[in-house]
KEVEX-23608 format. One record per residue: y, x, z of N, C-alpha, C in turn; residue in one letter. Coordinates in nm, 3 decimals, padded with zeros to 5 digits. Example, Ala and Ser with C-alpha at 12.3 -4.5 7.8 and 13.67 -1.06 7.14 Angstrom:
<atoms>
        ny        nx        nz       cay       cax       caz        cy        cx        cz   rest
   -00.569    01.319    00.780   -00.450    01.230    00.780   -00.330    01.320    00.780      A
   -00.225    01.285    00.708   -00.106    01.367    00.714    00.003    01.290    00.787      S
</atoms>
This chain:
<atoms>
        ny        nx        nz       cay       cax       caz        cy        cx        cz   rest
   -09.493    09.314   -02.709   -09.409    09.433   -02.718   -09.371    09.478   -02.577      M
   -09.364    09.607   -02.559   -09.315    09.658   -02.431   -09.165    09.639   -02.427      T
   -09.106    09.656   -02.309   -08.961    09.643   -02.297   -08.889    09.742   -02.389      D
   -08.940    09.865   -02.395   -08.879    09.967   -02.480   -08.890    09.929   -02.628      L
   -09.005    09.881   -02.670   -09.023    09.839   -02.809   -08.930    09.721   -02.843      E
   -08.913    09.632   -02.748   -08.824    09.518   -02.767   -08.679    09.565   -02.784      L
   -08.636    09.655   -02.698   -08.500    09.709   -02.707   -08.479    09.783   -02.839      L
   -08.577    09.860   -02.882   -08.567    09.930   -03.010   -08.559    09.832   -03.127      L
   -08.637    09.727   -03.120   -08.633    09.626   -03.227   -08.493    09.563   -03.234      A
   -08.438    09.525   -03.119   -08.303    09.468   -03.118   -08.202    09.565   -03.181      Y
   -08.207    09.689   -03.142   -08.111    09.786   -03.192   -08.129    09.813   -03.341      E
   -08.252    09.823   -03.386   -08.276    09.847   -03.528   -08.229    09.728   -03.612      Q
   -08.246    09.608   -03.563   -08.199    09.490   -03.636   -08.046    09.486   -03.636      I
   -07.984    09.521   -03.524   -07.836    09.527   -03.521   -07.784    09.629   -03.622      R
   -07.852    09.743   -03.631   -07.811    09.845   -03.727   -07.831    09.796   -03.871      Q
   -07.936    09.720   -03.895   -07.961    09.663   -04.026   -07.840    09.578   -04.069      L
   -07.793    09.494   -03.979   -07.679    09.407   -04.007   -07.552    09.489   -04.028      V
   -07.529    09.590   -03.947   -07.411    09.675   -03.964   -07.416    09.750   -04.097      A
   -07.533    09.798   -04.134   -07.548    09.870   -04.261   -07.521    09.777   -04.380      R
   -07.558    09.651   -04.368   -07.530    09.552   -04.472   -07.379    09.541   -04.494      Y
   -07.303    09.528   -04.386   -07.158    09.513   -04.397   -07.096    09.637   -04.461      A
   -07.133    09.754   -04.415   -07.076    09.878   -04.468   -07.115    09.897   -04.614      I
   -07.241    09.877   -04.648   -07.285    09.895   -04.786   -07.216    09.796   -04.879      A
   -07.197    09.673   -04.833   -07.126    09.573   -04.913   -06.983    09.617   -04.940      T
   -06.912    09.657   -04.837   -06.772    09.695   -04.852   -06.754    09.821   -04.937      D
   -06.850    09.912   -04.930   -06.843    10.035   -05.009   -06.899    10.017   -05.149      R
   -06.961    09.900   -05.176   -07.029    09.872   -05.302   -07.139    09.974   -05.327      R
   -07.210    10.008   -05.219   -07.325    10.097   -05.228   -07.448    10.011   -05.250      D
   -07.470    09.975   -05.375   -07.576    09.881   -05.411   -07.714    09.936   -05.374      I
   -07.736    10.066   -05.392   -07.866    10.124   -05.356   -07.895    10.105   -05.207      D
   -07.796    10.134   -05.124   -07.815    10.117   -04.979   -07.832    09.970   -04.943      A
   -07.757    09.884   -05.009   -07.763    09.741   -04.981   -07.900    09.683   -05.015      L
   -07.950    09.714   -05.131   -08.080    09.661   -05.175   -08.193    09.715   -05.089      V
   -08.180    09.839   -05.042   -08.285    09.901   -04.959   -08.300    09.834   -04.823      A
   -08.206    09.749   -04.785   -08.213    09.680   -04.656   -08.306    09.559   -04.659      L
   -08.353    09.523   -04.778   -08.437    09.404   -04.795   -08.581    09.445   -04.823      F
   -08.675    09.357   -04.787   -08.815    09.382   -04.819   -08.829    09.400   -04.970      V
   -08.925    09.480   -05.013   -08.938    09.511   -05.155   -08.974    09.389   -05.240      D
   -09.034    09.288   -05.179   -09.070    09.167   -05.254   -08.978    09.049   -05.220      D
   -08.851    09.079   -05.192   -08.753    08.979   -05.155   -08.745    08.870   -05.262      V
   -08.733    08.747   -05.217   -08.718    08.634   -05.310   -08.570    08.621   -05.347      R
   -08.546    08.613   -05.477   -08.409    08.601   -05.528   -08.407    08.479   -05.618      V
   -08.371    08.365   -05.565   -08.375    08.242   -05.644   -08.517    08.189   -05.655      G
   -08.533    08.092   -05.743   -08.665    08.029   -05.760   -08.750    08.112   -05.854      R
   -08.863    08.159   -05.804   -08.959    08.230   -05.886   -08.920    08.371   -05.924      G
   -08.814    08.424   -05.868   -08.771    08.561   -05.897   -08.781    08.642   -05.769      T
   -08.843    08.760   -05.780   -08.868    08.843   -05.663   -08.837    08.989   -05.694      Y
   -08.809    09.062   -05.588   -08.799    09.207   -05.598   -08.658    09.260   -05.590      G
   -08.652    09.389   -05.558   -08.523    09.456   -05.539   -08.444    09.468   -05.669      R
   -08.512    09.481   -05.784   -08.438    09.488   -05.910   -08.362    09.358   -05.935      D
   -08.427    09.246   -05.909   -08.361    09.116   -05.925   -08.248    09.102   -05.824      A
   -08.270    09.150   -05.702   -08.167    09.144   -05.599   -08.047    09.229   -05.640      L
   -08.074    09.347   -05.695   -07.966    09.436   -05.740   -07.878    09.364   -05.842      R
   -07.939    09.301   -05.939   -07.864    09.229   -06.042   -07.783    09.116   -05.980      T
   -07.844    09.040   -05.890   -07.778    08.929   -05.824   -07.658    08.975   -05.741      N
   -07.681    09.075   -05.657   -07.574    09.123   -05.569   -07.461    09.186   -05.649      L
   -07.495    09.264   -05.752   -07.392    09.326   -05.835   -07.304    09.220   -05.900      A
   -07.365    09.113   -05.947   -07.290    09.004   -06.008   -07.197    08.938   -05.906      S
   -07.247    08.912   -05.787   -07.164    08.850   -05.684   -07.047    08.939   -05.644      Q
   -07.075    09.069   -05.629   -06.971    09.161   -05.583   -06.869    09.194   -05.691      L
   -06.908    09.182   -05.817   -06.812    09.203   -05.926   -06.712    09.087   -05.936      R
   -06.746    08.975   -05.878   -06.658    08.857   -05.882   -06.542    08.869   -05.784      A
   -06.549    08.967   -05.694   -06.443    08.987   -05.595   -06.397    09.132   -05.601      I
   -06.285    09.158   -05.535   -06.236    09.294   -05.524   -06.276    09.352   -05.389      G
   -06.180    09.399   -05.316   -06.202    09.458   -05.185   -06.259    09.354   -05.090      V
   -06.355    09.396   -05.008   -06.407    09.310   -04.901   -06.413    09.391   -04.773      S
   -06.389    09.322   -04.663   -06.398    09.384   -04.531   -06.478    09.289   -04.444      I
   -06.603    09.326   -04.414   -06.689    09.243   -04.331   -06.690    09.298   -04.189      L
   -06.652    09.215   -04.094   -06.648    09.255   -03.954   -06.750    09.173   -03.878      N
   -06.861    09.235   -03.844   -06.972    09.167   -03.777   -06.941    09.153   -03.628      V
   -06.970    09.034   -03.575   -06.945    09.009   -03.433   -07.070    08.963   -03.361      G
   -07.069    08.843   -03.311   -07.180    08.787   -03.235   -07.309    08.795   -03.316      T
   -07.416    08.840   -03.250   -07.545    08.853   -03.319   -07.655    08.811   -03.222      H
   -07.712    08.697   -03.249   -07.826    08.649   -03.170   -07.954    08.687   -03.244      Q
   -08.046    08.754   -03.176   -08.173    08.796   -03.234   -08.285    08.732   -03.153      I
   -08.378    08.668   -03.223   -08.496    08.611   -03.158   -08.620    08.679   -03.216      D
   -08.689    08.754   -03.132   -08.812    08.820   -03.174   -08.923    08.716   -03.175      I
   -08.989    08.699   -03.289   -09.098    08.603   -03.303   -09.230    08.666   -03.262      V
   -09.255    08.785   -03.316   -09.373    08.864   -03.280   -09.341    09.010   -03.310      D
   -09.440    09.097   -03.305   -09.416    09.241   -03.322   -09.345    09.275   -03.454      D
   -09.364    09.195   -03.557   -09.313    09.230   -03.689   -09.221    09.126   -03.752      D
   -09.181    09.023   -03.677   -09.098    08.918   -03.733   -08.991    08.878   -03.633      H
   -08.871    08.849   -03.686   -08.761    08.805   -03.602   -08.667    08.720   -03.687      A
   -08.584    08.643   -03.619   -08.479    08.566   -03.685   -08.348    08.598   -03.615      T
   -08.240    08.562   -03.679   -08.111    08.589   -03.617   -08.000    08.507   -03.677      G
   -07.892    08.498   -03.600   -07.768    08.437   -03.644   -07.659    08.541   -03.621      H
   -07.580    08.567   -03.724   -07.477    08.670   -03.719   -07.343    08.607   -03.756      V
   -07.244    08.623   -03.671   -07.109    08.578   -03.705   -07.035    08.694   -03.770      Y
   -06.953    08.661   -03.869   -06.882    08.763   -03.944   -06.745    08.709   -03.982      C
   -06.643    08.787   -03.960   -06.509    08.758   -04.013   -06.492    08.848   -04.134      K
   -06.455    08.788   -04.245   -06.442    08.863   -04.369   -06.302    08.848   -04.426      A
   -06.257    08.953   -04.489   -06.137    08.949   -04.570   -06.181    08.987   -04.710      E
   -06.142    08.906   -04.807   -06.195    08.923   -04.942   -06.083    08.909   -05.045      V
   -06.075    09.006   -05.135   -05.980    08.997   -05.246   -06.038    08.903   -05.351      Q
   -05.962    08.801   -05.384   -06.002    08.704   -05.486   -05.891    08.700   -05.590      D
   -05.900    08.788   -05.689   -05.793    08.801   -05.786   -05.667    08.849   -05.717      G
   -05.558    08.772   -05.731   -05.431    08.808   -05.667   -05.424    08.760   -05.523      D
   -05.520    08.678   -05.483   -05.520    08.623   -05.347   -05.606    08.708   -05.255      R
   -05.579    08.697   -05.126   -05.662    08.759   -05.025   -05.707    08.648   -04.932      F
   -05.839    08.633   -04.917   -05.898    08.522   -04.843   -05.957    08.574   -04.711      I
   -05.941    08.495   -04.607   -06.005    08.522   -04.479   -06.116    08.419   -04.464      Q
   -06.235    08.467   -04.426   -06.349    08.376   -04.409   -06.410    08.394   -04.271      Q
   -06.463    08.284   -04.219   -06.549    08.286   -04.101   -06.688    08.246   -04.149      A
   -06.785    08.335   -04.128   -06.918    08.321   -04.185   -07.022    08.325   -04.073      I
   -07.131    08.251   -04.093   -07.251    08.272   -04.012   -07.363    08.303   -04.109      R
   -07.430    08.415   -04.086   -07.550    08.447   -04.162   -07.670    08.401   -04.081      Y
   -07.761    08.329   -04.144   -07.889    08.294   -04.083   -07.993    08.385   -04.147      D
   -08.052    08.471   -04.066   -08.138    08.577   -04.116   -08.283    08.561   -04.075      D
   -08.371    08.613   -04.160   -08.512    08.637   -04.126   -08.536    08.786   -04.146      S
   -08.600    08.848   -04.047   -08.627    08.992   -04.051   -08.777    09.016   -04.044      Y
   -08.818    09.127   -04.102   -08.959    09.166   -04.094   -08.968    09.317   -04.080      E
   -09.061    09.360   -03.995   -09.085    09.503   -03.979   -09.203    09.542   -04.065      R
   -09.180    09.642   -04.150   -09.284    09.695   -04.236   -09.286    09.846   -04.224      R
   -09.402    09.899   -04.199   -09.421    10.044   -04.183   -09.319    10.104   -04.086      E
   -09.293    10.031   -03.978   -09.208    10.081   -03.871   -09.059    10.056   -03.887      G
   -09.014    09.998   -03.998   -08.872    09.972   -04.021   -08.847    09.822   -04.039      S
   -08.732    09.777   -03.990   -08.693    09.637   -04.003   -08.614    09.617   -04.131      W
   -08.638    09.503   -04.197   -08.571    09.467   -04.323   -08.530    09.320   -04.319      Y
   -08.437    09.286   -04.405   -08.408    09.144   -04.429   -08.517    09.087   -04.517      F
   -08.566    08.969   -04.482   -08.653    08.891   -04.570   -08.565    08.789   -04.643      V
   -08.476    08.730   -04.566   -08.385    08.630   -04.620   -08.254    08.637   -04.545      R
   -08.145    08.614   -04.617   -08.012    08.612   -04.557   -07.934    08.497   -04.618      R
   -07.906    08.395   -04.536   -07.828    08.279   -04.583   -07.683    08.293   -04.536      R
   -07.590    08.283   -04.629   -07.447    08.294   -04.604   -07.392    08.153   -04.587      H
   -07.353    08.118   -04.466   -07.298    07.985   -04.436   -07.152    08.000   -04.397      L
   -07.067    07.918   -04.456   -06.923    07.933   -04.439   -06.867    07.830   -04.341      L
   -06.797    07.878   -04.237   -06.717    07.790   -04.151   -06.592    07.748   -04.227      F
   -06.522    07.847   -04.283   -06.402    07.820   -04.362   -06.363    07.945   -04.440      Y
   -06.279    07.923   -04.539   -06.212    08.029   -04.611   -06.068    07.986   -04.629      G
   -05.973    08.075   -04.601   -05.831    08.040   -04.611   -05.754    08.159   -04.663      A
   -05.656    08.131   -04.746   -05.574    08.238   -04.802   -05.488    08.301   -04.693      E
   -05.481    08.434   -04.695   -05.397    08.509   -04.603   -05.253    08.499   -04.654      V
   -05.155    08.491   -04.564   -05.015    08.474   -04.603   -04.962    08.582   -04.695      G
   -04.990    08.707   -04.667   -04.944    08.818   -04.749   -05.067    08.893   -04.798      V
   -05.075    08.913   -04.929   -05.187    08.990   -04.984   -05.164    09.137   -04.948      N
   -05.248    09.195   -04.861   -05.226    09.332   -04.817   -05.241    09.435   -04.929      P
   -05.306    09.396   -05.038   -05.326    09.492   -05.148   -05.201    09.507   -05.233      L
   -05.099    09.425   -05.208   -04.974    09.437   -05.282   -04.871    09.519   -05.205      T
   -04.905    09.567   -05.087   -04.813    09.645   -05.005   -04.799    09.787   -05.059      L
   -04.688    09.849   -05.028   -04.669    09.991   -05.062   -04.768    10.074   -04.980      A
   -04.800    10.195   -05.026   -04.894    10.279   -04.950   -04.846    10.305   -04.807      P
   -04.939    10.302   -04.714   -04.907    10.325   -04.574   -04.886    10.473   -04.545      A
   -04.963    10.557   -04.616   -04.960    10.702   -04.588   -04.984    10.729   -04.440      N
   -05.087    10.664   -04.388   -05.122    10.678   -04.247   -05.137    10.825   -04.212      W
   -05.083    10.873   -04.103   -05.024    10.801   -03.990   -04.873    10.784   -03.998      P
   -04.814    10.813   -04.113   -04.669    10.797   -04.128   -04.624    10.654   -04.100      E
   -04.696    10.554   -04.156   -04.661    10.414   -04.137   -04.784    10.338   -04.087      H
   -04.760    10.238   -04.004   -04.869    10.155   -03.951   -04.907    10.042   -04.044      H
   -04.817    10.004   -04.134   -04.849    09.897   -04.227   -04.837    09.950   -04.370      D
   -04.908    09.885   -04.458   -04.910    09.926   -04.598   -05.053    09.940   -04.646      G
   -05.067    09.972   -04.772   -05.198    09.985   -04.834   -05.262    10.117   -04.793      L
   -05.390    10.110   -04.753   -05.464    10.230   -04.714   -05.539    10.292   -04.830      G
   -05.625    10.386   -04.799   -05.696    10.462   -04.903   -05.839    10.414   -04.928      S
   -05.898    10.339   -04.832   -06.035    10.293   -04.854   -06.032    10.147   -04.897      I
   -06.122    10.104   -04.976   -06.246    10.168   -05.021   -06.228    10.258   -05.143      P
   -06.105    10.271   -05.191   -06.081    10.340   -05.318   -06.127    10.485   -05.319      Y
   -06.135    10.550   -05.205   -06.177    10.690   -05.200   -06.328    10.706   -05.179      T
   -06.400    10.595   -05.159   -06.545    10.603   -05.142   -06.612    10.629   -05.277      D
   -06.695    10.732   -05.287   -06.763    10.760   -05.414   -06.848    10.643   -05.464      P
   -06.911    10.570   -05.372   -06.994    10.457   -05.414   -06.909    10.345   -05.474      T
   -06.786    10.330   -05.428   -06.695    10.230   -05.484   -06.668    10.262   -05.631      W
   -06.639    10.388   -05.658   -06.612    10.430   -05.797   -06.737    10.415   -05.884      H
   -06.851    10.454   -05.832   -06.975    10.445   -05.909   -07.009    10.300   -05.942      A
   -06.986    10.209   -05.846   -07.015    10.067   -05.870   -06.932    10.013   -05.985      F
   -06.805    10.042   -05.985   -06.716    09.987   -06.088   -06.729    10.061   -06.221      W
   -06.790    10.181   -06.219   -06.806    10.259   -06.343   -06.930    10.218   -06.422      A
   -07.023    10.147   -06.357   -07.145    10.107   -06.426   -07.152    09.955   -06.435      T
   -07.199    09.902   -06.547   -07.196    09.757   -06.564   -07.286    09.677   -06.471      P
   -07.395    09.735   -06.421   -07.486    09.661   -06.334   -07.490    09.715   -06.192      N
   -07.387    09.786   -06.153   -07.381    09.837   -06.018   -07.479    09.947   -05.997      G
</atoms>
């Protein structure tokens, strides 16, 4: 790869990871599934985006609001069309009445197909999960910019959030 091609690959992979976090938090299942290769392996002997859609929808229905904040991202280019990476993520996740803070490392495999980078595999590895002292979803509305603390409007105002919860399979 030329230096420019290498830089573009790094940036496209970084954007792939950022799009994963945003699509997850917005419950935009179509956008989330589109980030993976079309023949993605989902469990033993199960492949494809339809299976991934079902799997991800089930996982995301088990939680409420999520906020994924991507940080450190190491990318290793293997060849023109393959790369691996490690991504650190701080997450806040609604778990029923509790709000959990997690420190996560994703171990990723990426592949470029027809000029675009996709996830081949994404392993979610947990450093820890701990309950937050005050559940922020129980706060009165912030009415930003009137107040700096309180409950905000997102993800509740995102159309994809409403569509996800309105359909049984996301």
